[in-house]
N, C-alpha and C positions, 0 to 999 in steps of 0.2 A: 794303468792302475788308478791314477787319479780320478779318472772318469768313473770307474767302478766304486771307488770310495765315495765319490760325490753322490753317485746313484744311491748307495747304501744309506748315506745321511739322510738323504731326502725322503727315502721310504720310512725310515723311523721317525722323521719329523712329520710326515703325513699321518702315521699311525697315532702319534701323540696328539696331534691337532684333532683328529677324527674322535679320539677318545674323550677330549675335552668338550668338543662341541656337542657331541651326542650326550654326554653326561649332564650338561647344562640344559640341553634340549628335553631330557627325560625328566628333569625336576620342575620344568617351566608350568606344565598344566596343574601342577599341585598347588601352585600359588593362587590359582582362581577357582571359581565355583564350577562344579561338574559340568554345568551346562552354559558356562560363560560364553559370551559372544567373541570374546578375546581368543579363547581356546578354539572356537569355530573358524575364526579368521586364520589361525595359525595352522589348522588342519588343511585348509585349502592352500596355504602358503606352501606346506610341505609337499602337497601334491604337485604345485607349481615348480619346486625344485627338482622333482623327478622329471617333469616334462622338460624344463630347461636343460638338465643333464643330457636327456635324449637328444634334443635339437642341437646340443653342443657336439655330439658325436658327429652329426651330419655337417654342421656349419663350422664348428671350431676345428674339429680333428680332421676331416676330409676336405673342407673348404668348399662344400657345395651349398649354395645359397637357397634354402627352402622356405618359401612363403606360404606353403600349404599344410603346415604342421597341424593345423586344427583339424584335418581330416583324420588323423590317427587318434586325436581326442574323441572324435566322433564314433570311430570304429570301437574304441575301447568301451565307451559308455553304451553304444547300441548293443554291444555283446551282453551287457548286464540287462538291458531292456529285453533282449530275445531270450535269455536263458535264466532270468531271475524275477519273472512277473507273470501275469496271466495274458501277455500278448498273444501267444499261441493258445488261446483258451480251448479250442476245441480238439486239441491234439489227445490222442489216446482215449477217444470216445469221452472228452470233456473230464476224464479222470486225472489228466495231467502226468507228467514224468517228474519224478523227485528223486535227488541223489544227494546225500549228505546234508539235509535241511532239518530244522527243527520239526517237532510234531505237529504244531499249528500250521506251518508252511506246507507240510506234506499232505494236508487235506485240501488245498487250493488247487484249482484248475491251472493249466499253462505248463510250461517248462521251468522247473526250479532246481538249480544245481548249486552245490556248495560254492561259496565265493572263491576258493582257491583254484577250483576246476574252471571257473569262469576267467581268472586271471591267465590260466594256461590257454584256454581258448582265445582270449584277447590278444595274447603274444602271438599265437598262429595266425589269427586273422589280420592283425596289423603288420606283422612281419612280412606276410605275403603281400599285403596292399602296399607297403612301403617299396618293396622290390618291384612291384608292377608299375608304380608311380615313377620309380626311378629309371625303368627301362627307356622311356623316350628321351631322357636327359643324358644318355651315356656318351653322345656325340656333342653335347652342348657345353658351353663354358659361361661362367660369369652371369650377366643379366639375363641371358636366354634360359638358363636353368631356373631362375627366379619366376620368369613368366610362365613356364611350363608347370612348375609346382604351384604356383598362384591359381592357375586355371583348375588344377586337380582339387585344390583345397575349395575353391568355389563350387565345383560340380558336386563334391560330397555334401557340402553344406546345403546346397539346394535339394539334392536327394533327400537329406534327413528333414528339411523343413517342409517338403511336399511329399514325404514318405507315405502319408495315408492315401495318396492316389497312385503309388507304385505298387502294383499287386504281383505277387509271386504265389500262383494258385489262388487259394482263399485267403491268404495272409497278406498284410501290408508291411512294406519295408519298414516303417515306423509309423507313430501316430501323429507325425508332423508337429505343428505347434501345440497340440493338445496335450502332448507329452505321454509317454508310456509311464504310468504311475499307478500304485506305488511299486517300487522296485524292492526286493528282499533286503533286509539288512544283513549285515556281514555275520557269518556264523563260521567260527573257527574250531578245528578239532580240540576236544577237551574243555572247551570254553562255552558259557551260555551265549545265546544269540544277543547281539549288541542291541541296546535300547536307547534312542536318542532322546526319549523323553525325560530320562532321569540322569544320564551320564553320557557325554560324548568323549570322555577321556580315552576309552578303548579304540576310538577311531583315530585318535591323536597318535596313539602308539603304533597302530598299523601303519600309518603314513609315516612315522618316524623310521620304523623297520624298513619300509620300502626305500626311503631316503639312504639309509645305511647300505642296504644291498646294492642300490644304483651307484652309490659312491664307490663301493668295492669293485663293481663291474667297470666302471669308467676308469679307475686307476689301473686294473689289470689290463683293459683293453689299451690304454695309452702305453703302457710298458711293453706291450707284446709286439710280435712281429707285424701284426695286422695294423696295430697302432701307428708303427714307424711307416708302414706303407701308405696309410692315410696322410700322415705328414708329408711324405714325399710327393704325393699327389697335390696336395695343397700348395707345396712350395713351387714345383715344376711338373706338370703333368707329363710333358714330353721327355724330360730327363728321367722321370720315374718309369715310363714305359721303356725307355732304352736300357735301364738297368734290371729289366725283367719283371717289374711289378705288373700283375695282371689287372688291367684297369677296370674292365667289366666286373669281374668278381669283387674286387675290392670296393668299387663304388656301391654295387647292389648290398654288400654287407653293411656298408655305413647306413644306407637308407633303411635296410630292414631291421638292424639293431636299433637305430634311433626311433623308427616307427614302434617297435615293440615297446620301448620304454615309455613312449607317449600313450600307448594302449593300456599299459598297466595302470598308469596315473588316470586315465580316462575310466577304466573299470572301477577303480577306487572311487572317484567322484561321482559315477552313476549310482553307486550303492549309498554313498554318504548323503548325497542330495535327495535321494529317495525319488528321483524321477529322471527321465531322459527326454528333454524337449528339444525338438529340431531347431528352435530358435537359438539355441545356445552355440551353435557352430558357425559363428560369423568370422570373416576375414580378419576382423580386429583382433580376434584371439590369437592368431597367429603372430600378429605384430607385437602383442602383449608379451609372449613368451620369448619372441626374438630379442625384444628390448631388454629382458633379463640377461641374455647371453652377452649381448654387446656392452651394456652397462658394466657387467661383472668382468668381462674380458674374454674375447674369442679364444678358445681352445684352453682356457684356464679353468680347472675343475672347481677349486676353491673359489675363484673369481665369479663362476657362474652361481654358485650357491649363494654368494653375498648379493650378487645382482638380483637373484630371485626373491630374497628376503627383502631387499630395499625396495624393489618394485611393488611387493605385496603390501609392504607397509605404507608406502604411498597411495596405493589403491584402496586399502580398507581403513586407513586412519587419517592420513594428511589430507587427502581430497575431501572425503565426507565430513570429517570432523573440524578440520582447521579451515581449509580453503572455501568450502561451502558456506561456513560461518562469516567469513570475510565477505564473500560475494553477497550474502543476505545483509549485512550491516551496511554495505555500500549501495545497497539497492540497485544491483545491475541488471536485474530482470531475467537472469538465468543462473543456474548452479554450475559450479566447476565440474561436477559429476557428469553433467551433459556435454562436456568436451574433454573428458579425461584423456582420450586418446591424443587430443591436442597437447595436453600437459606432457605425456610421455614422449611425444614427438619433440617438444621443446626441450625436454631433458636429454634427449639423445643428441640433439644439436649442440647443446652446451657441452656434452661430453666429448663430442668430435673436435670441438675447438680447444677445450682446456686439457682434455686427458684422452686422447683417441685410442689408446691402448687398454682402456677400461680401469675398474677400480683396483683389481688385483690382476695385473696382466700376466700373460703366459711369458716365459723368459725369452724365447726366440722372438716372439712378436714385439716385445719391449725394445729389444736390441735393434730390430728392423726399423722401428719407428724413430729410435734415436739415432739411426745410422752407424750402429756400432757392430752390426751382424757381419759374420764372415770370417772371424778370427779362428784360428785353428783349435783353441780350447774350446770355443763355443760349438765347433763342428763335432766335437768328441762328446760332449755332453748333451744330451737330448732334452727336448723341452720339458720342463717341469714347472708346475705353478703350485 
């Protein structure tokens, strides 16, 4: 009974925290100009929150180290490039295919679908891709999983960067480094088509809604039977299998769900950035998102949100506005932006030494690292952050 009461208190606490955080976030863009660069950086930070929460499902919940998460960002963004641009310009005798778009877009060649339909397509494409990438890792553990996922991430990135040379019939996989551009702006039912030239706040609120939905999905997954199975696999795969946890199904679901969330964020960024460039999908991006998860706390939902915000602030404010100015004043001959991933690597090393459990750790992980795990009460109360 005490465990159930504890669970109830934590659920109410999470709801109160979510309402407070989302309320503050909803007011934030109103404090700036409608096309402020600060709001633009916040939009990308919210998209990174969604990606980090998706990666946390794979790495934090299930304990499967994934170094190729950029592949799902690529597939999500490419889905926008395929279905919201003139990439397939000769389809339907150059008359195009249009569904749920504005009057102007409906006159353009290519395939142009409503953004919500593209999100559904991105979920399907990335979910399948995630499970296919996960298949070769089912018999692997630890560093070997990282090596295989790293290879897949590099393969997808190379395909996107050289996609103009990869032909499927008369169409290229992508436009390579020349980019598929422009992509259609977001058009939601009952709303006007978004116009970045005058107001980017609608993009912000769409990104915030995606974050809210992703948080809800994460909490429900963590508290579900599937979430408990992921934690069991993470803690002891052999013991989980002996207790009847289906390893293949459970692992593939982790890869598929984590990939789908990454694809949703990729579809959003593909529309917001107005182009899909094959050069965007580099290995360093996977490390960028992984740094958010590790910094915030593996398996901790609110910790990952904090980690994503902190890393985004460092990337968009601290490095370009503060550290670059210091480097220029000291006449170092280079800018800190050129070695930004080195900054994140140094930050991770410092965290591993000073606070290895992360900024806001998951309860079980905190107890493990402090050597206090294993008591009867802790076994009854599931991991909550």
